[in-house]
MDTraj code that builds the backbone (N, CA, C; nanometers):
import mdtraj as md
import numpy as np

residues = "MET LEU ALA GLU GLU PRO LEU THR ILE ARG VAL PRO ASP VAL LEU VAL THR SER SER THR GLU LEU ASN VAL ARG ARG ALA SER PRO SER ASP VAL ARG LEU VAL ILE GLU VAL LEU SER GLU GLY THR VAL ARG THR ASP ARG VAL THR LYS PHE SER GLU TYR ALA GLU VAL GLY ILE GLU HIS TYR TRP ILE VAL ASP LEU GLU GLU PRO ALA SER MET THR THR TYR ARG LEU ILE ASP GLY GLU TYR GLU ASN PHE GLY GLU HIS THR GLY LYS VAL SER LEU ASP PHE ASP GLY THR PRO LEU THR LEU ASP LEU ASP ALA LEU THR THR ARG HIS ALA GLN ARG PRO".split()
xyz = np.array([
    [-1.0887, 2.9082, 0.9705],
    [-1.0735, 2.8244, 1.0475],
    [-1.0225, 2.6658, 1.0245],
    [-0.9212, 2.6097, 1.0828],
    [-0.9028, 2.4908, 1.0233],
    [-0.9683, 2.3742, 1.0692],
    [-1.0172, 2.2760, 1.0085],
    [-1.0976, 2.1865, 1.0268],
    [-1.0079, 2.0515, 1.1037],
    [-1.1058, 2.0244, 1.2354],
    [-1.0543, 1.9367, 1.3418],
    [-1.0252, 1.7849, 1.2664],
    [-1.0791, 1.7806, 1.1676],
    [-1.0677, 1.6087, 1.0721],
    [-0.9960, 1.6620, 0.9444],
    [-0.8912, 1.5578, 0.8993],
    [-0.8460, 1.6006, 0.7403],
    [-0.9802, 1.5872, 0.6620],
    [-0.9986, 1.6656, 0.5652],
    [-1.1033, 1.6655, 0.4488],
    [-1.1156, 1.5277, 0.3981],
    [-0.9799, 1.5046, 0.3594],
    [-1.0100, 1.3744, 0.3013],
    [-0.9464, 1.2404, 0.3607],
    [-0.9896, 1.1300, 0.3575],
    [-0.9747, 1.0463, 0.4490],
    [-0.9370, 0.9279, 0.3356],
    [-0.8003, 0.8801, 0.3562],
    [-0.7567, 0.7605, 0.2403],
    [-0.8249, 0.6100, 0.3426],
    [-0.8421, 0.5337, 0.2307],
    [-0.8825, 0.4072, 0.2964],
    [-0.8027, 0.2969, 0.1693],
    [-0.6541, 0.2550, 0.2315],
    [-0.5847, 0.1828, 0.1689],
    [-0.6787, 0.0167, 0.1472],
    [-0.5811, -0.0786, 0.0629],
    [-0.6400, -0.1697, 0.0420],
    [-0.5980, -0.2855, 0.1608],
    [-0.4705, -0.2130, 0.1656],
    [-0.4227, -0.3100, 0.3020],
    [-0.3376, -0.1848, 0.3780],
    [-0.3470, -0.2138, 0.5274],
    [-0.2466, -0.1099, 0.5771],
    [-0.2133, -0.1666, 0.7365],
    [-0.0735, -0.1715, 0.7516],
    [0.0086, -0.2331, 0.8608],
    [0.0449, -0.0964, 0.9368],
    [0.0171, -0.1134, 1.0713],
    [0.0121, 0.0136, 1.1582],
    [0.0872, -0.0674, 1.2754],
    [0.1723, 0.0026, 1.3556],
    [0.2103, -0.0349, 1.5153],
    [0.1697, 0.0309, 1.5532],
    [0.0201, 0.0244, 1.5814],
    [-0.0788, 0.0381, 1.6913],
    [-0.1060, -0.1176, 1.7322],
    [-0.1069, -0.1008, 1.8930],
    [-0.1856, -0.2458, 1.9271],
    [-0.3045, -0.2819, 1.9257],
    [-0.4217, -0.1776, 1.8930],
    [-0.5106, -0.2123, 1.8874],
    [-0.5718, -0.3067, 1.7739],
    [-0.6910, -0.3520, 1.8110],
    [-0.7203, -0.4726, 1.7230],
    [-0.8342, -0.3987, 1.5989],
    [-0.9015, -0.2870, 1.6589],
    [-1.0289, -0.2341, 1.5388],
    [-0.9609, -0.1098, 1.5169],
    [-0.8725, -0.0617, 1.4438],
    [-0.8182, 0.0674, 1.4189],
    [-0.9282, 0.1415, 1.3386],
    [-1.0118, 0.2221, 1.3729],
    [-1.0970, 0.2764, 1.2653],
    [-1.0018, 0.4550, 1.2006],
    [-0.9360, 0.4844, 1.2697],
    [-0.8228, 0.6014, 1.1954],
    [-0.7213, 0.5995, 1.2517],
    [-0.5971, 0.5433, 1.1580],
    [-0.4665, 0.5422, 1.1941],
    [-0.4050, 0.6431, 1.1966],
    [-0.3095, 0.7404, 1.2804],
    [-0.2267, 0.8453, 1.2468],
    [-0.1081, 0.7905, 1.1432],
    [-0.0911, 0.8907, 1.0419],
    [0.0022, 0.8718, 0.9757],
    [0.1328, 0.8053, 1.0394],
    [0.1647, 0.8303, 1.1665],
    [0.2817, 0.8170, 1.2208],
    [0.2957, 0.6663, 1.2735],
    [0.1604, 0.6280, 1.2612],
    [0.1650, 0.5064, 1.3248],
    [0.1230, 0.3976, 1.1898],
    [0.1762, 0.4428, 1.0975],
    [0.1483, 0.4017, 0.9441],
    [0.2654, 0.3389, 0.9250],
    [0.2884, 0.1928, 0.8821],
    [0.4301, 0.1157, 0.8687],
    [0.4362, 0.0662, 0.7078],
    [0.3168, 0.0545, 0.6602],
    [0.2950, 0.0091, 0.5427],
    [0.1597, 0.0133, 0.4806],
    [0.1269, 0.0932, 0.3318],
    [0.0215, 0.0650, 0.2936],
    [0.0453, 0.0151, 0.1661],
    [-0.0864, -0.1196, 0.1256],
    [-0.0939, -0.1496, -0.0072],
    [-0.1752, -0.1070, -0.0742],
    [-0.1915, -0.0510, -0.2001],
    [-0.2878, -0.0429, -0.2577],
    [-0.2705, -0.1392, -0.3926],
    [-0.4224, -0.1773, -0.4193],
    [-0.4432, -0.2620, -0.5359],
    [-0.4945, -0.1856, -0.6845],
    [-0.4037, -0.1404, -0.7703],
    [-0.5300, -0.1111, -0.8779],
    [-0.6569, -0.1478, -0.9310],
    [-0.7312, -0.0601, -0.9868],
    [-0.8239, -0.1206, -1.0174],
    [-0.8448, -0.0199, -1.1543],
    [-0.9568, -0.0273, -1.2233],
    [-1.0037, 0.0598, -1.3786],
    [-0.9692, 0.2148, -1.2848],
    [-1.0734, 0.2265, -1.1914],
    [-1.1144, 0.3392, -1.1347],
    [-0.9896, 0.4150, -1.0619],
    [-0.9063, 0.3282, -1.0317],
    [-0.8169, 0.3679, -0.9277],
    [-0.6829, 0.4435, -0.9569],
    [-0.6384, 0.3935, -1.0536],
    [-0.4932, 0.4092, -1.1436],
    [-0.4521, 0.5367, -1.0730],
    [-0.4725, 0.6006, -1.1659],
    [-0.4601, 0.7741, -1.1204],
    [-0.4443, 0.7979, -0.9909],
    [-0.5447, 0.7921, -0.9058],
    [-0.5504, 0.7909, -0.7638],
    [-0.4137, 0.7211, -0.7143],
    [-0.4034, 0.6322, -0.7150],
    [-0.2687, 0.5396, -0.6619],
    [-0.2001, 0.5972, -0.7040],
    [-0.1274, 0.6103, -0.8195],
    [-0.0099, 0.6180, -0.8909],
    [0.0301, 0.7776, -0.8598],
    [-0.0674, 0.8408, -0.8549],
    [-0.0317, 0.9956, -0.8327],
    [-0.0667, 1.0582, -0.7267],
    [-0.2282, 1.0781, -0.7002],
    [-0.2632, 1.1182, -0.5577],
    [-0.1902, 1.0775, -0.4241],
    [-0.2023, 0.9407, -0.4107],
    [-0.1767, 0.8729, -0.3081],
    [-0.0598, 0.8705, -0.2992],
    [0.0522, 0.8736, -0.3849],
    [0.1807, 0.8236, -0.4356],
    [0.2511, 0.9603, -0.3138],
    [0.2078, 1.0776, -0.3443],
    [0.2386, 1.1840, -0.3138],
    [0.1637, 1.2070, -0.1738],
    [0.0712, 1.2032, -0.1540],
    [0.0338, 1.2483, -0.0353],
    [0.0741, 1.1145, 0.0968],
    [0.0865, 1.0091, 0.0727],
    [0.1238, 0.9248, 0.1532],
    [0.2849, 0.9600, 0.1901],
    [0.3732, 0.9894, 0.0798],
    [0.5199, 1.0650, 0.1168],
    [0.5390, 1.2040, 0.2153],
    [0.4104, 1.2541, 0.1545],
    [0.4305, 1.4190, 0.2381],
    [0.3804, 1.3760, 0.3902],
    [0.3095, 1.2748, 0.4417],
    [0.2712, 1.2377, 0.5551],
    [0.3848, 1.1295, 0.6344],
    [0.4827, 1.1217, 0.5331],
    [0.5923, 1.0332, 0.6211],
    [0.5420, 0.8621, 0.6000],
    [0.4617, 0.8178, 0.5269],
    [0.4672, 0.6755, 0.5448],
    [0.5551, 0.6220, 0.4557],
    [0.6325, 0.5379, 0.5547],
    [0.7980, 0.4882, 0.4661],
    [0.7574, 0.3685, 0.3631],
    [0.6598, 0.2727, 0.3768],
    [0.6774, 0.1870, 0.2465],
    [0.5320, 0.2063, 0.1720],
    [0.5325, 0.2263, 0.0437],
    [0.3962, 0.1937, -0.0069],
    [0.4264, 0.0671, -0.1398],
    [0.3408, -0.0157, -0.0962],
    [0.3895, -0.1147, -0.2440],
    [0.1982, -0.0738, -0.3275],
    [0.2189, -0.0749, -0.4468],
    [0.1078, -0.0979, -0.5490],
    [0.1187, -0.2276, -0.6112],
    [0.0241, -0.2696, -0.6015],
    [-0.0247, -0.3841, -0.6744],
    [-0.0810, -0.3504, -0.7944],
    [-0.0781, -0.4700, -0.9287],
    [-0.0930, -0.4416, -1.0475],
    [-0.1658, -0.5930, -1.1068],
    [-0.3190, -0.6193, -1.1161],
    [-0.3312, -0.7183, -1.1251],
    [-0.3769, -0.7675, -1.2499],
    [-0.3361, -0.6908, -1.3651],
    [-0.3441, -0.7136, -1.4963],
    [-0.2274, -0.8074, -1.5224],
    [-0.2739, -0.8961, -1.6663],
    [-0.1832, -1.0234, -1.6240],
    [-0.0427, -0.9539, -1.6986],
    [0.0746, -1.0515, -1.6592],
    [0.1006, -1.0767, -1.5460],
    [0.0513, -0.9811, -1.3721],
    [0.0308, -1.0651, -1.2931],
    [-0.0163, -0.9838, -1.1705],
    [0.1598, -0.9181, -1.1178],
    [0.1479, -0.8046, -1.0989],
    [0.3066, -0.7455, -1.0277],
    [0.2690, -0.6589, -0.9029],
    [0.4033, -0.6085, -0.8650],
    [0.4074, -0.5375, -0.7117],
    [0.5283, -0.4710, -0.7272],
    [0.5092, -0.3160, -0.7253],
    [0.6117, -0.2411, -0.7161],
    [0.6161, -0.1941, -0.5720],
    [0.7265, -0.1870, -0.5290],
    [0.7604, -0.1516, -0.3372],
    [0.8682, -0.0653, -0.3735],
    [0.7711, 0.0703, -0.2962],
    [0.8767, 0.1982, -0.2756],
    [0.8780, 0.2243, -0.0979],
    [0.9764, 0.2814, -0.1169],
    [1.0182, 0.3114, 0.0215],
    [1.0344, 0.4691, 0.0327],
    [1.0144, 0.5263, 0.1565],
    [1.0413, 0.6789, 0.1641],
    [1.1943, 0.7099, 0.1851],
    [1.2371, 0.7719, 0.1259],
    [1.3873, 0.8116, 0.1600],
    [1.4150, 0.9710, 0.1101],
    [1.4657, 1.0366, 0.2187],
    [1.4654, 1.1731, 0.2353],
    [1.3301, 1.2436, 0.1421],
    [1.2282, 1.1923, 0.1921],
    [1.1178, 1.2870, 0.1470],
    [1.0248, 1.2194, 0.0479],
    [1.1059, 1.1095, -0.0339],
    [1.0711, 1.0964, -0.1848],
    [1.0712, 0.9523, -0.1929],
    [0.9443, 0.9033, -0.2631],
    [0.9509, 0.7360, -0.2450],
    [1.0265, 0.6945, -0.3592],
    [1.1181, 0.5912, -0.3252],
    [1.2261, 0.5177, -0.4179],
    [1.1843, 0.3980, -0.4467],
    [1.1624, 0.3609, -0.5786],
    [1.1496, 0.2268, -0.6499],
    [1.2463, 0.1282, -0.5530],
    [1.1933, 0.0452, -0.4620],
    [1.2662, -0.0798, -0.4294],
    [1.2737, -0.2208, -0.5094],
    [1.1809, -0.2720, -0.5972],
    [1.1365, -0.3466, -0.6598],
    [1.0359, -0.3472, -0.7616],
    [1.0439, -0.4489, -0.8484],
    [0.9265, -0.4872, -0.9153],
    [0.9278, -0.6502, -0.9002],
    [0.8263, -0.6969, -0.8916],
    [0.7946, -0.8198, -0.8725],
    [0.6794, -0.8839, -0.9113],
    [0.6943, -1.0205, -0.9465],
    [0.5728, -1.0750, -1.0056],
    [0.5913, -1.2349, -0.9785],
    [0.4962, -1.2943, -0.9765],
    [0.4898, -1.4486, -0.9463],
    [0.4702, -1.4412, -0.7832],
    [0.5396, -1.5387, -0.7128],
    [0.5341, -1.5521, -0.5886],
    [0.6912, -1.4747, -0.5403],
    [0.6436, -1.4047, -0.4076],
    [0.7869, -1.2826, -0.3557],
    [0.7947, -1.3323, -0.2425],
    [0.9082, -1.3050, -0.2120],
    [0.9415, -1.3391, -0.0996],
    [1.0248, -1.1977, -0.0561],
    [0.9842, -1.1270, 0.0544],
    [1.0179, -1.0080, 0.0927],
    [1.0834, -1.0171, 0.2647],
    [1.1414, -0.9362, 0.2830],
    [1.1473, -0.8908, 0.4142],
    [1.1090, -0.7331, 0.4562],
    [0.9880, -0.7535, 0.5678],
    [0.9429, -0.6390, 0.5960],
    [0.9958, -0.6037, 0.7452],
    [1.0809, -0.5236, 0.7512],
    [1.1190, -0.4740, 0.8967],
    [1.1516, -0.5802, 0.9783],
    [1.2159, -0.6950, 0.9220],
    [1.2412, -0.7807, 0.9741],
    [1.1542, -0.9157, 1.0152],
    [1.0358, -0.8735, 0.9438],
    [0.9581, -1.0008, 0.9282],
    [0.9419, -1.0621, 0.7917],
    [0.9930, -1.1765, 0.7656],
    [0.9461, -1.2471, 0.6272],
    [0.8166, -1.2443, 0.5932],
    [0.8127, -1.1972, 0.4567],
    [0.6614, -1.2178, 0.3950],
    [0.6794, -1.2555, 0.2698],
    [0.5590, -1.3733, 0.2223],
    [0.5541, -1.4322, 0.1154],
    [0.4093, -1.4065, 0.0512],
    [0.4305, -1.3461, -0.0653],
    [0.3121, -1.3410, -0.1212],
    [0.2924, -1.3568, -0.2756],
    [0.2046, -1.4654, -0.3135],
    [0.1688, -1.4878, -0.4503],
    [0.0815, -1.4113, -0.5108],
    [0.1330, -1.3547, -0.5985],
    [0.0633, -1.2400, -0.6802],
    [-0.0056, -1.3264, -0.7598],
    [0.0082, -1.4093, -0.8313],
    [-0.0338, -1.4884, -0.9304],
    [-0.1820, -1.5517, -0.8935],
    [-0.1713, -1.5433, -0.7587],
    [-0.3112, -1.6743, -0.6658],
    [-0.4398, -1.5378, -0.6432],
    [-0.3467, -1.3918, -0.6615],
    [-0.4691, -1.2726, -0.6766],
    [-0.5666, -1.2714, -0.7927],
    [-0.5254, -1.3367, -0.8892],
    [-0.5979, -1.3297, -1.0128],
    [-0.6983, -1.4393, -1.0382],
    [-0.6589, -1.5319, -0.9695],
    [-0.7172, -1.6973, -0.9904],
    [-0.8628, -1.6655, -0.9385],
    [-0.9480, -1.7488, -0.9842],
    [-1.1082, -1.7545, -1.0098],
    [-1.1296, -1.7492, -0.8500],
    [-1.0500, -1.8355, -0.7742],
    [-1.0808, -1.8694, -0.6428],
    [-1.0714, -1.7442, -0.5452],
    [-0.9700, -1.6650, -0.5785],
    [-0.9534, -1.5593, -0.4901],
    [-1.0464, -1.4542, -0.5221],
    [-1.1164, -1.4832, -0.6136],
    [-1.2275, -1.3346, -0.6845],
    [-1.3176, -1.3699, -0.5812],
    [-1.4129, -1.2063, -0.5585],
    [-1.5301, -1.2095, -0.4856],
    [-1.6371, -1.2134, -0.5644],
    [-1.7398, -1.3005, -0.5157],
    [-1.8661, -1.3404, -0.6156],
    [-1.9155, -1.1919, -0.6748],
])
top = md.Topology()
chain = top.add_chain()
for i, resn in enumerate(residues, 1):
    res = top.add_residue(resn, chain, resSeq=i)
    for name in ("N", "CA", "C"):
        top.add_atom(name, md.element.get_by_symbol(name[0]), res)
traj = md.Trajectory(xyz[None], top)
């Protein structure tokens, strides 16, 4: 018998959906526009290998990975013909266009003491 709910639930660091609900507890992969994962010591393999293939398999078009090791960097991937292609490696202040919306991310600010949680 198949389970009603998936056995593994992924909780990305940042999730952008097309849903108009303000409090989305579970997003359908078809509603997910972008997933951003921030690497940490315990998640490198999961983020770079497991989630990489799982997100591609369910059709999530944009997957970005942020690495906070000095210098902080971000790799952006886009799903092309069922596989992620590297669309850029970024450091410092990054200006990108995401589906017609300009985004500016200051990757260096993610590693400053002020940005860290106590």
